[in-house]
C-alpha positions in Angstrom: 0.0 0.0 0.0 2.9 2.4 0.8 4.6 1.7 -2.6 1.2 2.4 -4.4 0.8 5.6 -2.3 4.3 6.8 -3.2 3.9 5.9 -6.9 0.7 8.0 -6.9 2.5 11.0 -5.4 5.3 10.6 -7.9 2.9 10.5 -10.8 1.1 13.6 -9.6 4.5 15.4 -9.3 5.5 14.4 -12.8 2.1 15.6 -14.1 2.5 18.9 -12.3 6.1 19.4 -13.6 4.9 18.6 -17.2 2.1 21.2 -17.0 4.4 23.8 -15.6 7.0 23.2 -18.4 4.3 23.3 -21.0 3.2 26.6 -19.7 6.8 28.0 -19.6 7.3 26.8 -23.3 4.1 28.5 -24.3 5.1 31.8 -22.7 8.6 31.5 -24.2 7.1 31.0 -27.7 4.8 34.1 -27.7 4.3 37.4 -26.1 0.5 38.0 -25.5 -0.7 41.3 -24.3 -4.0 43.1 -23.8 -4.2 46.7 -25.3 -6.8 49.2 -24.6 -7.6 52.5 -26.4 -9.7 55.0 -24.7 -10.8 58.6 -25.5 -11.4 59.8 -22.0 -12.9 63.1 -22.9 -10.9 66.1 -21.8 -11.7 67.7 -18.5 -13.5 70.7 -19.6 -16.1 72.6 -17.4 -18.8 72.4 -20.1 -20.1 68.8 -19.6 -22.5 69.5 -16.8 -23.4 66.2 -15.0 -20.6 64.5 -17.0 -17.8 66.9 -15.9 -14.5 65.1 -14.9 -14.9 65.4 -11.2 -18.2 63.3 -11.4 -16.9 60.6 -13.7 -13.3 60.0 -13.0 -13.9 57.0 -10.7 -16.2 55.4 -13.3 -13.5 55.7 -15.9 -11.0 54.1 -13.6 -13.4 51.2 -13.1 -13.5 50.7 -16.9 -9.8 50.5 -17.1 -9.3 48.2 -14.1 -12.0 45.8 -15.3 -10.0 44.9 -18.4 -6.6 45.4 -16.7 -4.8 46.1 -19.9 -1.0 45.7 -20.1 -0.9 48.7 -22.4 -3.4 51.6 -22.4 -3.5 54.5 -24.9 -5.6 57.5 -23.8 -6.7 60.4 -26.0 -7.7 64.0 -24.8 -6.0 63.6 -21.4 -5.3 67.0 -19.8 -2.6 67.3 -17.2 -5.1 67.0 -14.4 -6.4 63.8 -15.9 -2.8 62.4 -16.4 -2.1 63.2 -12.7 -5.2 61.3 -11.6 -4.5 58.3 -13.8 -0.9 58.1 -12.8 -1.8 58.4 -9.1 -4.4 55.6 -9.3 -2.9 53.3 -11.9 0.0 52.4 -9.5 1.1 49.3 -11.6 1.7 51.6 -14.6 4.3 54.2 -15.9 3.4 56.6 -18.7 4.9 58.4 -21.6 3.6 61.3 -23.5 3.6 65.2 -23.6 1.1 68.0 -23.9 0.4 68.6 -27.6 0.5 72.4 -27.3 4.0 72.9 -26.0 5.7 69.4 -26.0 5.7 69.5 -22.2 2.5 69.8 -20.1 0.2 72.2 -22.0 -2.8 70.8 -23.8 -4.0 67.2 -24.4 -1.8 64.2 -24.0 -2.0 61.2 -26.3 -0.3 59.1 -23.6 0.6 55.5 -23.3 0.4 53.7 -19.9 2.4 50.4 -19.5 2.7 47.9 -16.8 6.2 48.5 -15.5 6.7 45.0 -14.1 5.8 43.3 -17.4 7.4 45.4 -20.1 10.6 47.4 -20.3 10.6 50.8 -22.1 13.5 50.9 -24.5 12.8 54.1 -26.3 10.0 56.7 -26.8 9.0 59.9 -28.4 6.3 62.2 -29.7 5.8 63.7 -33.2 3.3 66.1 -34.4 1.1 65.4 -37.4 2.2 68.4 -39.5 4.9 69.3 -42.0 7.2 70.0 -39.1 6.7 66.9 -37.0 9.5 67.4 -34.6 8.1 70.6 -32.9 4.6 71.6 -31.7 2.7 72.5 -34.8 -0.6 72.3 -36.6 -0.8 70.3 -39.8 -2.5 71.2 -43.1 -6.2 72.0 -42.6 -6.4 70.7 -38.9 -8.3 72.6 -36.3 -5.9 71.5 -33.5 -2.4 70.5 -32.8 -2.3 66.6 -33.2 0.4 64.2 -31.9 1.6 60.7 -31.9 3.2 59.2 -28.8 5.2 56.1 -29.4 7.2 53.6 -27.5 9.5 50.7 -28.2 9.2 48.0 -25.5 10.5 44.7 -24.5 8.4 41.9 -23.0 10.2 40.9 -19.8 9.1 37.3 -19.9 10.0 36.5 -23.5 12.5 39.2 -24.5 10.5 40.1 -27.6 10.4 43.7 -28.6 7.6 45.6 -30.1 6.5 49.1 -31.0 3.3 50.9 -30.0 1.9 54.3 -31.2 -1.1 56.2 -29.9 -2.8 59.1 -31.6 -5.8 61.3 -32.2 -6.5 62.5 -35.7 -8.2 65.9 -36.3 -12.0 66.2 -36.2 -12.2 68.8 -38.9 -9.3 68.5 -41.4 -9.8 65.9 -44.1 -6.4 66.6 -45.6 -4.8 66.6 -42.1 -6.2 63.1 -41.4 -5.0 61.6 -44.6 -1.6 63.2 -44.5 -1.4 62.3 -40.8 -2.1 58.6 -41.6 0.8 58.7 -44.2 3.1 60.3 -41.7 2.3 57.7 -39.0 3.1 54.8 -41.4 6.4 56.5 -42.5 7.5 57.4 -39.0 6.7 54.0 -37.5 8.3 52.2 -40.4 11.5 54.1 -39.4 11.1 53.5 -35.7 10.3 49.8 -35.8 12.9 47.3 -36.8 12.0 45.2 -39.8 10.8 42.2 -37.7 9.2 44.2 -34.9 5.5 43.8 -34.4 3.9 47.2 -34.1 0.4 48.5 -33.6 -1.4 51.9 -33.4 -4.3 52.9 -31.3 -6.4 56.0 -31.2 -9.5 58.1 -32.0 -9.2 58.5 -35.7 -12.3 60.6 -36.2 -13.2 58.6 -39.3 -15.1 55.4 -40.3 -13.7 52.8 -42.6 -15.1 54.7 -45.6 -12.7 57.7 -45.2 -9.5 58.3 -47.2 -7.4 58.3 -44.0 -8.6 54.8 -43.2 -7.9 53.6 -46.7 -4.4 55.1 -46.4 -3.5 53.5 -43.1 -4.8 50.1 -44.2 -3.7 50.3 -47.8 -0.1 51.7 -47.2 1.9 54.5 -48.7 5.0 54.5 -50.9 6.4 51.0 -50.5 5.3 50.8 -46.8 2.5 48.1 -46.4 -0.7 49.1 -44.6 -1.9 48.0 -41.2 -4.8 45.6 -40.4 -7.9 46.7 -38.5 -7.9 44.5 -35.5 -11.7 44.7 -35.3 -12.0 43.0 -38.6 -9.3 40.4 -38.3 -9.7 39.2 -34.8 -10.2 35.5 -34.2 -12.7 36.3 -31.6 -14.9 39.3 -31.4 -17.2 40.8 -28.7 -19.2 44.0 -29.2 -21.6 45.5 -26.8 -22.7 47.8 -29.7 -21.3 48.7 -33.0 -20.1 52.2 -32.3 -17.4 53.8 -30.2 -18.5 57.4 -29.9 -21.6 57.3 -27.7 -22.1 61.0 -26.9 -22.6 60.0 -23.2 -24.7 57.1 -24.1 -27.2 59.2 -26.1 -26.4 57.8 -29.6 -29.1 55.3 -30.8 -27.6 52.0 -32.0 -28.6 52.5 -35.6 -26.8 55.8 -35.8 -23.6 54.8 -34.1 -20.2 54.7 -35.8 -16.9 53.1 -35.1 -14.2 55.9 -35.1 -11.7 54.4 -32.6 -9.4 51.8 -33.9 -6.5 49.5 -33.2 -4.3 48.8 -36.2 -1.5 46.3 -36.3 1.1 45.0 -38.8 1.3 41.5 -40.1 3.7 40.4 -37.4 0.9 40.6 -34.9 -1.8 37.9 -34.3 -5.1 39.4 -33.2 -6.7 36.9 -30.9 -9.6 38.9 -29.5 -11.3 42.3 -30.0 -13.9 43.9 -27.9 -16.0 47.1 -28.0 -16.9 47.8 -24.4 -20.5 48.9 -23.5 -21.3 52.4 -22.3 -20.2 52.5 -18.6 -22.5 54.2 -16.2 -21.9 54.4 -12.4 -23.9 56.6 -10.0 -25.7 58.0 -13.1 -22.4 59.2 -14.7 -20.8 58.0 -18.0 -17.1 57.2 -18.0 -16.6 59.2 -21.2 -18.4 60.2 -24.4 -16.5 57.3 -26.1 -16.4 53.7 -25.1 -13.1 51.8 -24.7 -11.9 49.2 -27.2 -9.6 46.3 -26.3 -7.5 43.9 -28.3 -5.6 40.8 -27.3 -2.5 40.6 -29.4 0.2 37.9 -29.7 3.5 37.6 -31.5 
């Protein structure tokens, strides 16, 4: 009986070690990460019941529910950046204010889990003819920026590039030329074999020239894939990302927030989150989108 008992224990240990090794092998083979893009609506004083001070805790709930490894936010003013950095204690962030390259104006920031990825390099460029200094491009109404980072997955050692942006809401030329600039710049920043992806509020649908540009490519640079369309699994609470504080009826909603990725990235899942209310407040006038990416 003792021999049988010891044999049973030995078999269980062998099984446990086998499972553990298989998990390590799987982790070594691929880096899998969850990426969220979220236009958090700038903290203006003109939103009434949806002013920032009433909804920031709801927005924090949305982020923590999905627990992304990487988070790209748009329209974040300094007060919002300070709140997020104070409350997202597992994260570091990169990005600058679009108006002066320091702290003035909206940030297109990237938050990343500091215990899971290393930041190797980062920067910001402006969507304009003078991308290396604060400037407005073409027919744009506002200064528009791209924040980018090159990261290394601590567990696998694999490197990847990630860019976050917000295209102009008025300038059609600015959006198209901005899409070209994003492809050209990221092609320079990313190594040939690097996976890279871009998140943001693009202020377009898939029928616009800027979308066709970023998915079709420019010069000899290939386009990126819309993760929403190529995901192996897809979950959508509704088929739109701008909700106007939950007031847009489903039949009139549009997807204007996107996650694009190059062909080095496998898109396992894509999700459009529902409009989030808490204590009668919306988290934002947009909803967040989330992709599970692997490479």
